[in-house]
N, C-alpha and C positions, 0 to 999 in steps of 0.2 A: 504494500500500500504506500502511497506517496507520503512524503514528509509533510507535516503540518507546520505552517508558519502563522502565528497569531500576531496581530498588530492592534494595540490599544493605546489610548492616551497614557494610562498608568499600567505598570507591570508589577505583578505580585512576585517579586524576586525572592530567592531563598532566604529564610530567616524572618520574613514578614508574615504577619497574620493573614491567613487565607480563609477567614471565616465567611466571607461573602460567597454566595452560591455561584456567581459567575466565575470567580477566581478558581473555585474548586472544580467546576466543570471544564474550564479551559486547561487547567493543570492536568486533569484526568485524560483529556483528549490528547495533549502533548505527550503524556507518558506512554500512550498505546503504541506509538511508532517512533518516538523520538521527535524532536522538533525544535523550533526557535520561537521565542516570545520577544517581540520588539516593541519599544515605546519610549516615552519620556522617562527620564530618571527620577522625576519629582523634585529636581533642583533647579532653581532660577539663579544662574551664576552670573558673576561679573565677567567682562570680556566677551569673547565671541561664542556664539552657539556652535554646537556640533561635536563636542568631545564625546567619544563613545566608550562605554564601559561594558565589560562582559563577565558573566558568571556562568558556571556550569553546575548542574545537579543531575546526576544520572545521565540520561540521554537527552536532557533538555538544556539548550543554551538560552541564556537571558541576556539580551543586548539592549542597553539603554542609552539614551541620548540626553546630554545637557542642553538646556535652552537658556539664553540670557534673559535678564529682567525685561528689557525692551520687547523682545520677541514674545515672551510669556504674557506680558500685559496685553499685547495686541492680539495674539492668537487665542489665548485661553480666557483671560478676564474680559477681553474686548469682543472680538467677533463671535467666538463660540458661545459665550455666556451672556452677552448683552445684545447680540443680534439674532443668532440662530436659536438659542434656548427660548426666548419669548415667541419668536416666529413659529417654531415647531410646536409650541403649546397654545397656539391660536391667540396670542396676545400681541396683535399688531400695534396696539397703543403703547406698548413698552419697548418696541424694537428701536434700538439705538444704532442706526446705520452710519458707518463712518468709513471713508475710503482707506484711511491709514490702518485701521484694524483689519479691514478686508485684505489689504496687501500683506499685513503681518501674518494673517491666517494662511494665505497662499505661500508666503515665504517659509513658514515652519513646515507646511505640508511638503514643499519642495525639498527642504532639508531632510525630512523623513525619507523621501523617495531617493535622494542622493546616497544616503547612508545604508538604506535597506537594499537597493537594487543589486549591489555586488554580492549580497548574502544569498540571493535567490537562485534557484535552479528551475529550469522549465518543467521539471516533473513535480514541483512542489504544489501543495494546495494552500493558498493564502486566504486567511480569514481576517478581515479588517472590521473594527468595531466603532460605531457611533459617530455622531455628528461632528466631532472634532476633526475627523479624517475623511470626510466625504470625497475630496478630489484625489485621494492618494492613488487609487488604481489607475486613473487617467495619466497621472504623472509617471507612474511606473511603466505604463505602456509606452509613453514617449521615450523612456530610457531603454526600451527594447525588451522588457520583461514579458514573457509569453505564457507564464504559468496560469493555472486556473485561479480565478480571484472571486471571493465572495465578500459581501458586506452585510452587517446586521445593524439596523437602526433600533436603538433601545427606547427612543422617545416616540411620541406620536408623529404621524405624517398629516399635516393639516390640509385643508382644502386647497385646490389648485389656485383659486383666486387669491388666497393669502400668500402662497409661494410667489405668485406673479407680481405681488405688490412690492417685493424686495428689488431694489435697483440691481441690475446685472444678474437677475435670477438665473437666466439660462447658462451663464458662465459657470455657475456653481452646480446647479442641479442636473444639467446635462452631462456633467462629469460622472454621474452615476451609471451612464450607459456603458462605461468601460468595464463594469463588473459582469461576471457571468451569472451570479445569483444574488439578488437583493432580498434579504430577510427582514420582515417587519412583524410587529406584534400581533396584528389582527388583519382579517380579510378586508375590513373597512379601510385600514391604512393602505393596503395594496390598491384598492379601488381609487382612493384619492390620488395616489401616485400615478396610476394609469390615466386618470383624468388630466393630470398635469402634462404627462408625455403627449397626450392626444391634443390638448387644447393650446398649450403654450410651449411645449418642448420640441415640436417639429417631428415627433415620431409617430409610430402606428402601434395600436394595441391589437394583438393577434388573439390567440386563445390559450387557455390553460396557464395563464400568467405570463405568457411570452409577449415581448414587445420588440419593436424594430426601431433602431435609431435612424436619424436622417440619412446617414451614410450607408445604411443597409445592415449594420451589425445587429445581431439578435441577442437578447438577454432576457432573463426571467426574474420575476418577483413572486414571492410567496409568503404566507403567514406562518410564522414559527413562534407561537406564544412562549415566552421564556418562563421558567418555573423555578422551583426551589429544590433543595435536597430534603425531600419530604420526611424520610425516615430519620435522618440525622436531627432535624428540628424537633420531631416528635419525641425522640430520645432525650434531647436537651431539655425540653419542657418538663418531662417527667422528673428529671434529676434536679431541675431548678427549684422545685418547691421547697427544698431543704436549704436554699441559700438565704442568708440573713436578710438581704434586701427584700426578697419576696415575702418572707415571713413577716417582716416589719410592715410591708405594705398591707398584707392581709389583716394584720392586727389593727392597723390604723383605721380600717374601714368600719370597725365596730359592728360587724354583721350586715353592713349595707352592701348592695351590689355595686360592682365596678364597671364603668365604661372606659375604654382606653383608646387613645389615638396616638400613634407614633409616626411622626413625619419630620423630614428635614424642613427647616424654616424657609419656605419658598412660596411665592405667590400662586404657583400652580396647584398647591395642595388644598386650597379652599378653606383655610383655617378661620378667617373671620366669619365666613358663612356658616361653618360648623359651630363656632361658638354661639352665633345668633340662633341657629337651629336648636341648640341645647337650651338657650334662654327661652325660646318659644315653647319648648317642652315643659320647662318649669312653670311658665306662665299659664299654660293651658291644661296641665295635668296636676291640679292641686292635690289630688289624692295620692300622687306618687312622690310628692316633695319629701325630701329627707330620707328617701329609700335608695337613692342612687348617687354615687360620686363619680364624676368624670375627671380622669387624669389625662392631660395632654402633654406628651413629651415631644419637644420641638427643638432639637439642637440647632444652634445658630450656624448658618452657612453663608458664605459671601458677605460677612458682616460689614465689610467696608463699602458695599454698594448701597446707594441711598434708598433704592426701592425696598431693600431688605431691612434697613434701619427703620423705615416708615412702617413696614409690616409689623415689626416687633413692637413698636410703640402702639400701633392700633390694637394688637392682641392684648397687650398689657392693660389698655384702657377698657376693652370689652370685658376681660376677666375681672377687673376691679369693679366694673359696673354690675356684672352678674352676681358676684359674691356680695357686693354691698346691698343688693336688692333682696337676695334670697338666703344668704347664710344664716345659720343659727349658732348659738354659742358652742354647740358640740358637733357642728357639721359645716364643712366648706364644700359647696356643690362642685366648684371647678378648680382643680389643681393644675397649674400651668408651670411647666418645668423646662428651662432652657439648658439642658445638659445631656451629655452622652451617657449611656449605660452599656455595659458589656452585652453582646448579643445573647449569650446564654441567660443572662438575667432578664432580658426583655422577653424571652420565650416563657419564663416563669410568670412575668406580669401578664402576658397574653392568656396563659392558662388560668390565671386568677380572675379574668374579666368576663363578666356575663355578656358584655356587648363590646364588639370591636367596631370602631368608627373609622371608616376609610372613605372619605368623601372628597377626593380631589376634583378641581374644576376640569382638569385634563391630566391624564397619565398614560404613558405608553402601555404599562402593565399594572404596576403597583404590587410588589412582592410582599409588602406588609399584610395585605389581604390574605395571601396564600399562607404566610407564616402564622397568622392568627388561627386559621383553620387547623393547620398541622399541629399546633401547640395545645389543642383542646383536650380535656379529659373525655374519653369516649363515653363514659357513663353519665356525664353531666356537662355537655358542651355548651359554649356560649353561642351567641347569634352575631353574625356579621352584617353590619349595615354598610352597604357598598354603593359608591357612585356609579351611575349608568355611564359616566364619561371616563371611566378607567378601563383599560384593556382587560383587566381581570373580570369585568362584568360579563364578557362574552363566554367565559368558562364557568364562573361560580354563580350559576343561575338560581341556586337555592339560598343565596343571600337575600336580605331585604334590600332590593335595588331602589335607589332614590335619585332624584335630580338634585344636585347639591345647591342649586340656586333656589329651590323651593323650601323655604324655611318650615312651612307647615308640614310638608311631606317628610322632612327630616325629623321633625318633632314627633309626628305620628309613628315613624319607624322606630324611634327610640322607645316610645311607649309600648309598642307591640313587642319589641325585643325584650324589654324589661319584664314582661308578664307572660311570655310564651311558655306553654307547658313543656315539661321535660321530654315527652315522647316526640313532640314536633321538632324540638331542638335536635334530638338525636337523629331523626329522619333526615332533616336538612343537612346536618353536619356529615353524616355517613355518605350521602351522595357526593358532596364536595370532596371529602377526604379520599374516597375511592378514585375520583378523577385525578387528584394530586398524586396519589401513589402511582397511577398508571403513567401520567405525564409529568414526571419530575424533571429536574435540571439535566440529568444524564440522558433521558429520552429526548429532550430538546436538542442537545448538541449532536447526538447521534443522528437524529432526523435531518437536521440541517446539513451536516457534513456528508451524509449519504447522498442527499440530493445534489450537493455541489459537486461531489466526485463523480456522480453519474452523468453530468452534463458533457 
């Protein structure tokens, strides 16, 4: 079988924590036949970009690249996260388009291509990940690389009209035509991309996911919903109930039910709307007041960016308002925490929660939803309240599905979840858990790589 080469913005080098499901899956794929993992070193250095570092573990080589502060700010903080991230999450109002950051993004992708091309063989299978590296295949083709190339987009694909609103959109998005297989989270994402190719990208949509670029090159797109290491998380959650932090959380509830949300602090996660939906629940369900505590864990991300600072302030204000209006001497309805917890501890928190609140405004998949299900006690599982606008909603159909903008609908779902009989909870959970066992993170990477290698 061909050697696998993985390219991602960050690399899980030997000695680093590989708790994330994606890192575990990619490492397992590389172990099967040996391979290479290439990406940014994680260092924003002084001087010139381009220093290469190499480590080896078993049959896997890890090759990483230093980027200087100027390039990092343009490529990562700039175009990737201030232009592409909001655009791909349907937030055209937050897109900060700037030629300098676009050029920095192109410069870093060209640097990746320059350093990676000499490492590649025509017999390799190359798998490139996410919006940071959209043009990389096209740049490698320009450098004479002829191997099979695949791409996986971890975030949503927005409507074609939104993509076309970005200046010079064809320059970026038509570079996807250089891949052989483009993987996306849902079939709806694939359809949106096909619309772009047909309406704005100068190409043709054929059948069975195949498309044709303006020059006649054919490539394919398909849905490959990313998943979790289901059994590992279930095992973690069972063990986590003995952890001090989990026992302390349970004791602090004083017999009340727990609703939990765990999200990176980001405007795509719908946290202000979720807080207001919980407030509507307290306002309209007087008979349930005092029986449920909502814990929101939201570690700060991109804290130097003004939009994220404003979001944090808004959430603090809403939490203060909710608690000021509804708290009692022995009960705080909304606990809002801006800190990280170890992943194993979080699975114990999930297992302790009667309700999982996962209500993003947009999400490619949302693995917290899947982790919440995998963490539950089979004899007394909780209920997942899930946004219709998360990719996970296409699979976890036995969750309580909500429109995150509909505060009354979110409030109703919380009330239903809080009072759902045990037999109904078990039935819903079992259906979703069976799915997650069958379609775990290893099934995901096998499915994608088999399809890529078959092209």
